[in-house]
LUMFI-809454 format. One record per residue: x, y, z of N, C-alpha, C, O in turn; residue in one letter. Coordinates in steps of 0.02 Angstrom, whole numbers. Each point is the difference from the previous one (the first is absolute). Layout:
LOMI  neast nnorth    nup caeast canorth   caup  ceast cnorth    cup  oeast onorth    oup code
LOMI      X      Y      Z      X       Y      Z      X      Y      Z      X      Y      Z    A
...
//
This chain:
LOMI  neast nnorth    nup caeast canorth   caup  ceast cnorth    cup  oeast onorth    oup code
LOMI   1206    746   -143    -95     -11    -20    -10    -46    -68    -55      4    -27    M
LOMI    113    -53     -8    -23     -39    -31    -37    -76     65    -43    -44     -8    E
LOMI     81     61     58    -21     -39     77    -75     39     20    -28    -11     53    K
LOMI     15     35    -79    -56      27     18    -54    -15    -46    -56     10     23    S
LOMI     61    -38   -100    -54       7    -50      6   -114     22    -42    -33    -30    K
LOMI     83      1     68    -11     -43     21    -34    -35     52     20    -52     25    N
LOMI    -80     86     -5    -41      13    110     -3    -80    -23      4    -31    -53    R
LOMI    -14     10    137    -10     -65     11    -69      1     -4    -31     48     24    K
LOMI     -1   -101    -53    -76     -15      8    -11    -60     47     44    -28     33    V
LOMI   -110     12    -34    -12     -50     78    -59    -13    -31    -47     39     -6    S
LOMI     50   -103    -18    -52     -18    -19    -46    -50     57     20    -23     54    V
LOMI    -69     17    -77    -22     -62     82    -60     -8    -32    -46     37    -19    I
LOMI     60   -103     20    -77     -26    -21    -22    -57     61     34    -38     34    I
LOMI   -122     57    -39    -43     -51     76    -28    -50    -47    -37      8    -49    P
LOMI     71    -83     86    -65     -46    -32      5    -53     37     47    -23     33    T
LOMI   -119      0    -46    -24     -47     34    -26    -59     -8    -59      0     19    Y
LOMI     82    -63    -45    -15     -61    -25    -24     32    -57    -58      8    -19    N
LOMI    127     16    -13    -38      -5    -60     86    -12    -85     13     34    -50    R
LOMI     29   -121     88     28     -21     -7    -11     12    -99     35     19    -47    A
LOMI    -68    -31     52    -24     -56    -90     36     83    -29     51     13    -33    A
LOMI    -91     21     56     31      93    -23     73     46     15     49      8    -37    M
LOMI    -60     11     89     60     -16     51     91     -1    -38     39     40     27    L
LOMI    -15    -78    -78     69      -2    -29     -1     41    -30     35     49      9    K
LOMI   -104    -64    -86     29     101    -19     -3     30     21     49     20     30    E
LOMI   -105      9    -26     24      50     61     82     36      2     33     41    -32    A
LOMI    -27    -86     92     91       2     -4     -6    -11    -35    -59     17     -7    V
LOMI     78    -45    -49     70       9    -69    -30      8     -2    -35    -50      2    D
LOMI     -9    123    -10    -33      73    -53     59     30     15     50     13    -34    S
LOMI    -65     -2     97     49      56     71     93    -17    -40     40     42    -20    V
LOMI    -34   -109     23     72     -29     12     37     31    -58     51     34      0    L
LOMI   -102    -63    -66     41      52    -54    -17     74    -22    -34     -1    -52    A
LOMI     47     59     73    -32      69     38     95     20    -31     53      2     32    Q
LOMI    -67      6    -95     63      44    -33     27     52     32     54     27    -15    D
LOMI   -121      0     95     61      54     30     10    -38     73    -32    -25     46    Y
LOMI    112     43    -71     27     -52     38      8     13     85      3    -46     41    P
LOMI     -1    128    -24    -22      -5     93    -44     -4     45      5     41     45    N
LOMI    -65    -92    -42    -25       7     24     11    -79     50     46    -41     -5    F
LOMI   -104     41     51     -7     -70     64    -29    -21     16    -17     32     49    E
LOMI    -32   -106    -55    -81     -11     -2     31    -48     49     54    -24     17    L
LOMI   -142     26      2    -49      -1     53    -64    -19     10    -53     29      9    I
LOMI     78   -101    -13   -105     -20     10    -23    -47     79     28    -41     36    V
LOMI    -80     71    -37      6     -11     58    -56    -55     19    -47     39     -3    I
LOMI     24    -85     16    -29     -77    -21    -20     26     46     35     41     29    D
LOMI   -109    -57     -1    -60      24     27    -16    -37     21    -60      1    -15    D
LOMI     74    -67     64    -17     -72     28     -2    -21    -61    -17     55    -20    G
LOMI     19    -90    -36     -6     -82    -39      6    -52     -3     55    -23     16    S
LOMI    -96    -13    -34    -16     -42     43     17    -60    -53      9    -57     22    T
LOMI     -3     73   -107     18     -37    -74     76      2     12     29     16     51    D
LOMI     -2    -37   -115     82      11    -16     41     41     13     57     -1    -22    S
LOMI    -82     48     64     20      92    -42     82      0     52     48     36    -15    T
LOMI    -49    -71     60     35     -18     49     68     25    -42     39     44    -18    P
LOMI    -68   -126     18     73     -62    -51     54     65    -53     59     10     14    K
LOMI   -102     31    -81    -46      32    -33     65     54     13     29     13    -52    I
LOMI    -12      9     91     13      91     15     95    -62     19     58      6    -19    L
LOMI    -96    -59     68    104     -29     41     41      4    -63     60     14      4    N
LOMI    -95    -26    -71     41      20    -75     39     26    -38     32    -17    -50    T
LOMI    -41     84     93     17      47    -27     78     34     57     29     55     -3    Y
LOMI    -24    -84     24     34      11     68      8     66     18    -55     23     13    Q
LOMI    119     38     -1     48      43     -6    -52     46    -43    -12     57     18    D
LOMI    -21    -88    -80    -44      60    -57    -58     27      9    -25     40    -39    D
LOMI      2    -59     87    -67      23     33     17    -16    110     22    -34     46    V
LOMI    -57     96    -71     -2      -3    102    -79     -3     -1    -35     35    -36    T
LOMI     11    -87     87    -54     -44     21    -10     22     83     43     20     39    V
LOMI   -120    -31    -27    -27      37     65    -50    -24     23    -51     33    -10    I
LOMI     47    -83     40    -43     -30     23    -53    -11     46     38    -21     43    R
LOMI    -95     18    -16    -52      75     36    -75    -56    -24    -27    -26    -49    R
LOMI     20     31    125    -67     -57    -33    -57     49    -40     13     54    -24    N
LOMI    -73    -84     24    -52      15    -38    -26     75     26    -47     -5     40    N
LOMI     68     75    -55    -19      49     42    -20     33    -63    -25     55     12    L
LOMI     28    -71    -80    -54      52    -66     58     41    -29     60      3     12    G
LOMI    -94     20    -46     66      14    -67     37     71      0     53     13    -29    V
LOMI   -107     43     80     25      68     21     46    -20     75     49     31     22    S
LOMI    -70    -70     -3     91     -10     66     62    -48    -60     55    -23     17    R
LOMI    -72     21    -58     54     -55    -39     18     80    -62     58     18    -11    A
LOMI    -92      1     -5     11      59    -27     83     61     56     59     10    -14    R
LOMI    -97     10     67     19      34     32     56    -39     55     25     33     45    N
LOMI    -13    -89    -51     65     -44     57     24      0    -72    -20    -56     13    A
LOMI     45     61    -83     55      -6    -54     10     79    -17     49     19    -33    G
LOMI    -98     24     57     34      96    -22     16     12     78     20     56     16    I
LOMI    -30   -107     34     31       6     62     84    -21     -5     39     29     38    R
LOMI    -20    -71    -77     54     -49    -17     39     39    -28     53     20     26    A
LOMI    -77     -2    -92     52      18    -71     28     56     44    -24     33     46    A
LOMI    105    -34    -88     42      58    -23     -3     69    -26     28     50     21    S
LOMI    -71    -59    -76     22      11    -66    -53     85     -6    -57      9     21    G
LOMI    104     43    -60    -56      39    -22    -80     17      9    -43     33     28    Q
LOMI     67    -94    -85    -96      -8    -27     -1    -52      1     43    -43      7    F
LOMI   -152     45    -20      3     -55     23    -43    -30    -68    -25     33    -46    I
LOMI     25   -108     56    -32     -51    -74    -50    -20     19      8     -4     61    A
LOMI    -72    -19    -75    -46     -52     35      0    -58    -66      2     21    -58    F
LOMI     -2    -58     65    -23     -59    -15    -45    -55     19     11    -42     45    L
LOMI    -80     47    -98    -48     -70     43     34    -66    -23     34    -17    -48    D
LOMI    -55     -7     93     56     -50    -36    -33    -85    -59     24    -53    -20    S
LOMI   -110    102     16    -15     -53    -69     36     23    -40     44    -39    -20    D
LOMI    -45    135    -22     43      34    -51     43    -11      1     22    -42     40    D
LOMI     30     88   -104     28     -16    -11     52     68    -23    -37     46    -18    L
LOMI     96    -31     15     42      51    -30     33    -35    -57     24    -57     -4    W
LOMI    -30    135    -67     32       2    -38     89      7     22     21     35     47    L
LOMI     17    -73    -87     88      40     19      7     82      2     34     14     49    P
LOMI    -47     25    -73      4      61    -13    -36     18     67     39     43     22    Q
LOMI    -93    -49     30    -46      12     35     47     46     48      9     55    -26    K
LOMI     12    -58     65     65      48     61     21     28    -32    -14     60      1    L
LOMI     62    -87    -52     36      42    -37    -59     90    -18    -22     51     26    S
LOMI     24    -76    -66    -90      47    -39     -3     59     42     17     56    -17    N
LOMI    -47    -78     91    -35      70     72     77     39     19     14     59     -4    Q
LOMI     36   -126     31     43      44     11     31     50    -42     25     49     29    V
LOMI    -22    -51    -78     18      59    -73    -64     44     15      9     59     15    E
LOMI    -82    -87    -18    -36      67     30     19     59     58      1     61      4    F
LOMI     16   -131     45     34      56     47     48     24     -5     -4     53     32    F
LOMI     50    -58    -53     71      41    -15    -12     75    -59     35     51     -3    N
LOMI    -97    -71    -39     -3      74    -34    -86     33      9    -34     30    -42    L
LOMI     22    -44     92    -66      38     58      1    -28     54    -39    -45     18    N
LOMI    118     86     36     37       4     62    -76     44     23     55     25     11    P
LOMI    -86     -8     -2    -54      37     22    -67    -78     23    -38     14     46    E
LOMI     27    -93    -80    -69      -2    -17     40    -56     65     58    -19      9    A
LOMI   -143      6     35     10     -66     64    -43    -69    -35     -1    -41     46    L
LOMI    -23     20    -86    -44     -40    -46     23    -11    -43     40     44    -16    I
LOMI    -48   -124    -49     -5      11    -38    -15    -65    -24     42    -45     -1    C
LOMI   -113     36    -24      5     -65    -35      3    -17    -74     21     46    -36    Q
LOMI    -31    -78     19     43     -48    -76   -111    -30    -27    -40    -22     42    T
LOMI     29     29    -91    -20     -32    -58    -21    -98     34     42    -34     29    E
LOMI   -102     13    -41     34     -81      8    -31    -22    -69    -17     43    -40    E
LOMI      7   -120     23    -29     -59    -50    -68    -39     35     11    -59     12    I
LOMI    -43     69     -3    -44     -84     41     21    -17    -36     38     13    -46    W
LOMI    -90    -78     84     18     -47    -22    -60    -30     64     -9     10     59    I
LOMI    -21    -52   -113    -86     -33     50    -18    -56    -22    -24    -16    -54    R
LOMI     41    -19    112    -10     -78     -7     60    -34    -56     -6    -60    -14    N
LOMI     79    112    -26     15     -53    -34     10      7    -47     30    -33    -42    S
LOMI    -69    101     44    -42      34    -90     37    117      9     -3     35     50    V
LOMI     27    -17   -111     19      51     35    -75     50    -15     -7     -8    -61    R
LOMI    -23     31     73    -67      45      7     20     81     25     51     10     34    V
LOMI    -83     29    -49      5     102    -42    -45     12     66    -60     -5     11    N
LOMI    115     22     27    -57      57     55    -57     34    -21    -12      4    -61    P
LOMI    -27     25    108    -89       6    -32     48     82     13     48      6     39    K
LOMI    -77     50    -82     16      82      1     -5     18     54     31     53      8    K
LOMI    -74    -82     72     15      43     51     63    -14     30     35     42     28    R
LOMI    -16   -124    -35     75     -19     13     54     54    -15     54     11     27    H
LOMI    -86     20    -79     90      59    -16      4     24     44    -41     16     43    K
LOMI    131     -7    -50     45      45     35      2     34      8    -22     23    -53    K
LOMI     35     31     91    -16      54     -3     77     55     32     11    -16     58    V
LOMI     22     52    -75     61      17     42    -17     61     21    -28     41    -36    S
LOMI     50    -28    121     27      78      9    -78      7     66    -17    -44     39    G
LOMI     -7     93    -45    -47      -2     87    -64    -30    -17    -52     30    -14    M
LOMI     65   -111     18    -73     -50     -2    -41     -3     35    -50    -25    -25    I
LOMI     46     43     86    -40      -3     57    -58    -13     -4    -25    -44     35    F
LOMI    -19     89    -91    -92      17     -5     11    -56    -53    -52    -33      7    E
LOMI     95     -4    -65    -24     -75    -30     29    -42     40    -10    -57    -21    P
LOMI     45     56     74    -14     -68     41    -13    -35     53     17    -51     30    S
LOMI    -77    121    -28    -40     -24     59    -64    -40    -31    -30    -35     40    L
LOMI      3     35   -117    -42     -48    -33     39    -77     15    -24    -50     27    E
LOMI     77     59    -47     58     -77     -9     53     21     23     17     57     16    L
LOMI     26   -132    -16     89       6     33     21    -11    -70    -18    -52    -27    C
LOMI     65    107    -14     25      45    -58     62    -25     54     39    -14    -45    L
LOMI    -14      4     83     96     -27     -2    -19    -57      4    -57    -15     16    V
LOMI     99    -24    -29     17     -65     20     68    -10     19     47     29    -26    S
LOMI    -42    -85     88     56     -24     46     47     -2    -41     34     52      1    P
LOMI    -14   -100    -47     39     -34    -38     34     36    -45     49    -27    -25    S
LOMI    -71    107      2    -12      34    -51     54     68     44     38     36    -32    A
LOMI    -46    -33     95     21      80     41     86    -45      2     22    -58      3    V
LOMI      7    141     -6     39       2     40     11     63     51    -29     51    -18    M
LOMI     69    -47     81    -36      66     44     68     11     27     37    -46     17    M
LOMI    -17    132    -14     27      -2     47     25    -25     61    -53    -30     11    Q
LOMI     99      9     57    -28     -52     62    -23    100     54    -44     -5     42    R
LOMI     71     65    -51    -34      41     30    -68     10      6    -31     24     47    S
LOMI      9    -47   -105    -91      24      0    -33    -56     31    -60     -6    -14    L
LOMI     86    -36     52    -61     -71     44     18     65     81    -34    -10     51    F
LOMI     87     71    -50     16      38     51    -46     34      8    -19     18     56    E
LOMI    -18      5   -136    -30      75     24    -93    -48     17    -38     14     46    T
LOMI     26    -67   -100    -34     -21     24    -36    -59     17    -57    -15    -18    V
LOMI     89    -12     49    -15     -65     20     41    -54    -27     46      9    -41    G
LOMI    -71    -87     74     35     -59    -25   -105    -23    -15    -51     29     17    L
LOMI     64    -94    -54    -49     -12      0    -77    -36     44      5    -53     31    F
LOMI    -56     84    -35    -33     -24     73    -15    -38     -1    -40     -9    -46    D
LOMI     57    -59     98     -7     -36     40    -78    -30     -1    -17    -59     -5    E
LOMI    -26    119     10    -50     -26     55    -58    -23    -83    -62      3      3    S
LOMI     88    -16    -44    -53       1    -70     48    -71    -45     49     13    -36    L
LOMI    -72    -79     48    -13     -36    -60     25    -22    -36     35    -46    -21    P
LOMI    -71    116      8     10      18   -110    -52     60     -3    -50     19     30    A
LOMI    112      9   -109     -5      67     -9     31     39     27     -7     60    -13    C
LOMI     58    -86     64     63      32     36     49     49    -63     43     43     12    E
LOMI    -71    -68    -88     38      29    -23    -16     68    -49     38     33    -35    D
LOMI   -101    -27     47    -61      38    -10     16     53     60     38     45    -18    Y
LOMI    -53    -42     70     22      11     32     67     52     23     -2     55     27    D
LOMI     45    -85    -42     96      56    -24    -70     40    -64    -52     32      3    L
LOMI     91    -59    -45    -16      13    -47    -43    108     15     19     59     -3    W
LOMI    -74    -94     14    -31      78     25     32     27     48     -1     61     -7    L
LOMI     44    -83     76     20      64     48     73     10    -40     49     17     33    R
LOMI    -43    -28   -114     75      17    -52    -33     80     -1      8     55     26    I
LOMI    -55    -98    -85    -31      14    -49    -20     81    -16     13     35    -50    S
LOMI    -69    -13    145    -34      58     19     97     49    -20      1     30    -54    C
LOMI     45    -29     83     62      42     13     34    -41    -60    -24     29    -49    R
LOMI     41    -50     39     73     -22    -74    -13    -19    -61    -33    -52      2    Y
LOMI     41     65    -39    -13     -37    -86     15    -51      5     40    -22     41    P
LOMI    -76    -15    -92     54     -83    -15    -16     28    -39    -54     21    -21    I
LOMI    131    -21     -2     16     -39    -84     11    -42    -38     36    -35     35    H
LOMI    -40     11    -82    -16     -25    -49     37    -36    -34    -32     16    -50    L
LOMI     92    -71     17     27     -14    -49    -25    -21    -40     -8    -60      4    I
LOMI    -26    102    -79   -100     -62    -21     73    -55    -63     19     10    -57    D
LOMI     -1    -65    112     44     -58    -40    -15    -70     15     54    -25     14    T
LOMI    -88     -7    -11    -38     -75      9     77    -13     45     45    -15    -40    P
LOMI    -14     20    134     32     -33      3     20    -84     30     49    -37      5    L
LOMI   -148     39     15    -27     -60     23    -35    -41      4    -50     28     22    I
LOMI     35    -87    -30    -11     -47     -9    -83    -16     67     -2    -26     56    I
LOMI    -39     49    -89    -57      -1     72    -29    -24     15    -50     29     21    K
LOMI     55   -123    -17    -55     -51     -3    -54    -21     40     -2     28     55    R
LOMI    -38    -64    -65    -76      18     40    -60    -51    -27     -3    -37    -48    G
LOMI    -40     53    101    -45     -61    -70    -14    -84     67    -45    -42      1    G
LOMI    136     53     65     -2     -67     46    -50     16     55    -24     56      9    H
LOMI      6   -129     40    -52      19     49     31     42     67    -31     26     46    V
LOMI    110    -28    -61     -1      23     74     18     85      2     21     27     51    D
LOMI    -36     16   -130     20      31     46    -53     67     20    -52     15    -30    Q
LOMI     87     28    102    -37      26      1    -79     37    -35    -62     -4     -3    L
LOMI    114     36    -13    -51      45    -82    -92    -17     19    -54     27     16    S
LOMI     93   -105    -36    -85     -30    -15    -28    -31     77      2    -52     33    R
LOMI    -19     95    -31     -7     -15    127    -48     19    -28      7     31    -54    L
LOMI    -77    -44     86    -76      29      6      7     77     38     38     13     46    P
LOMI    -74     21    -72      3      61     66     36     61     11     -2     37     49    G
LOMI     38    -32   -107     54      21     10      7     66      0     55     27      3    L
LOMI   -117     10     -8    -44      77    -18     19     16     76     32     51      9    D
LOMI    -52    -99     61     15       5     45     54     19     48     -3     22     57    K
LOMI     71    -42   -110     70      28     36     25     60    -41     57     24      8    F
LOMI    -93     -5    -43      0      42    -50    -35     91     15     14     59    -10    R
LOMI    -73   -112     46    -37      61     54     38     35     45     -2     60      9    I
LOMI     49   -113     26     39      36     57     53     45    -38     18     58      8    Q
LOMI      5   -112    -58     59      86    -17     -4     34      3     44     34     28    S
LOMI   -114     -2    -61    -36      61    -36     21     26     53     46     40      4    I
LOMI    -90    -68     55    -16      42     85     39     12      7      2     62      0    I
LOMI     61    -91     12     47      18     41     50     46    -70     54     16     24    N
LOMI    -58     -1    -75     28      55    -47    -54     60     28     14     57     17    I
LOMI    -77    -91    -19    -38      67     33     21     37     76      4     61      5    I
LOMI      6   -100     43      2      35     38     66      6     41      8      7     61    E
LOMI     49    -12   -129     59      10     16     18     89     22     43     16     40    S
LOMI    -89     35    -79     13      55     -5     91     18    -35     49     32     18    N
LOMI    -80    -98   -106     78      36    -50    -42     19    -54     29     15    -51    L
LOMI   -102    -10     50    -28      12    -72    -17     88     -6     -9     49     36    L
LOMI     11    -63    -84      1      86      0    -96     -7    -35    -31    -53    -11    S
LOMI      7    126      2    -84     -26     19    -12    -49    -83    -47    -37    -15    P
LOMI     91     50    -16    -33      -9    -87      2    -93     15    -46    -34    -23    V
LOMI     95      5     57     53     -78     27    -55     14     43    -40    -42    -19    Q
LOMI     12     73     64    -50     -29     57    -67    -19    -42    -25    -55     10    F
LOMI     -3     94    -53    -69     -25    -45     15    -62     10    -15    -48     36    N
LOMI     50     65    -82     22     -64    -73    -16    -40     45    -54    -29     -2    A
LOMI    118     15     73    -31     -50     36    -54    -10     16    -20    -32    -48    A
LOMI    -17     35     79    -83       2     39    -33    -23    -41    -35    -47     17    V
LOMI     31     74    -94    -37       1    -83     -6    -86     10    -48    -39      1    Q
LOMI    121     31      4     45     -91    -39    -18    -35     64    -21    -56    -15    A
LOMI     20     68     94    -32     -55     27    -79     -8     21    -29    -49     23    L
LOMI      0    121    -40    -96     -27    -45      3    -55    -43    -32    -52     -3    N
LOMI     62     67    -17    -11     -43    -83     18    -81     48    -47    -38     -7    E
LOMI     95     14     43     16     -38     10    -51    -17     44    -41    -42    -16    K
LOMI     37     77     80    -47     -39     43    -69      8    -29    -34    -33     39    C
LOMI      6     51    -71    -44     -30    -75    -13    -56     -8    -45    -38     18    A
LOMI     98     32    -53     18     -63    -31     22    -70     44    -20    -57     -9    I
LOMI     71     85     63     -4     -69     46    -93     -3     61    -29    -49     22    Y
LOMI     20     89    -17    -55     -10     31    -58    -24    -29    -36    -40     28    A
LOMI     27     60    -74    -39     -41   -107      1    -64     32    -52    -25     23    A
LOMI    121    -11    -20     31     -73     -1     -6     -6     64      6    -62      3    G
LOMI    -15     83     64    -35     -22     38    -74    -25     15    -29    -46     30    C
LOMI     13    105    -69   -104     -33     15    -14    -54    -17    -36    -44     25    R
LOMI     94     51   -107    -11     -46    -60     15   -109     44    -14    -60     -6    K
LOMI     47    106     42     24     -89     59    -39      0     64      0    -42     45    R
LOMI    -28     93    -51    -57     -10     67     66     15     71     29    -40     37    G
LOMI    -27     92    -42     66      13     54    -37     83     12     31     52     -9    R
LOMI    -96    -57     29    -38      87      5     49      9     45     46     24    -34    R
LOMI    -22    -28    102     34      60     15     35     20     22      5     35     50    D
LOMI     45    -66   -101     79      26    -43    -26     63    -46     31     53     -7    E
LOMI    -94    -70    -23      0      46    -52    -13     45     37     44     43      2    A
LOMI    -94    -32     33    -18      47     27     65     56     16      8     60    -14    T
LOMI     32   -109     50     75      45     42     26     41    -63      7     60     -8    H
LOMI      4   -117    -37     13      64    -62    -30     19    -43     18    -19    -55    Y
LOMI    -61     53     58    -76      45     -7     12     60     46     -3     61    -12    K
LOMI     18    -92     66    -12      99     57     73     -6     -7     17     59    -10    E
LOMI     57   -108     10     96      36    -13    -35     61    -39     -2     58     22    L
LOMI    -42    -93   -117     30      62    -45    -65     60      2     10     49    -36    S
LOMI    -63    -49     67    -26      57     29     43     44     45      1     61    -11    K
LOMI     41    -95     72     35      16     27     37     49    -35    -24     53     20    K
LOMI     63    -43    -57     68       7    -48     -8     45    -37     46     39    -10    Y
LOMI   -123    -31    -30    -11      44    -24    -50     39    -18    -30     19    -51    M
LOMI     34     -8    146    -21      62     34     40     62      5     -9     60      9    L
LOMI     72   -113    -21     71      39     37     42     34    -78     51     34      0    K
LOMI    -97    -58    -73     15      30    -47     14     86     -2    -39     42     21    L
LOMI    121    -28    -60     25      69     27    -51     54    -38    -51    -28    -19    R
LOMI     53     93      5    -28      28    -35     53     47    -44    -21     37    -45    S
//
């Protein structure tokens, strides 16, 4: 029984040219008070001093080096190489508090039916602590509908049963961004995403290389919503909520296209919205 409570966690850090922040992220994993974990870092073609930093850890870290193929493929490579029953992700610009893994493993021990959970987080923007807005408040349970508006799950806060990927699939490698949003929709339409209401990660933002700062991210969220609409996984209520969310995002994205003179693209997303609004279920 004791052995089952000490199940192995595979921690996966994808990184690309973040030498200035990577060491702190790795050190925050190695400082965990939960002993049974492996740390896999996927160096996605870094050209800075990332390889040199990772070499200093020797056997404490498994390093997978590959060409720069994007965060989805990097995370998937880590999942395929993982040997733990649980998978946990850490973005290379974030940090964990020392009790992060132990709290989540204990949650799974107490809730054996659970497949995925996340923790609360502390937000740091440009080295200053900030409070998330009300719309970013995390919720627990069946969170599909509120997750459609914006991503309510943080990769760095998540731990999940490895077996869950066998059901929902891996990260979509065709998406250069919002790949996590896509995965959480595939999970949350079927399973509860539980919340440990304790901040156990430090989420750092404001730096110029954040994927979340890329322009036009709604384009990839729109594709993710279309994918889940076409998946035949949704209940009628979920289906209608997804179509309404698609309509709103298409309108916002099309307005941005028109503002920038991309009229054909604006027309495409307007027509896309009309196509799916006709599919609303009574």
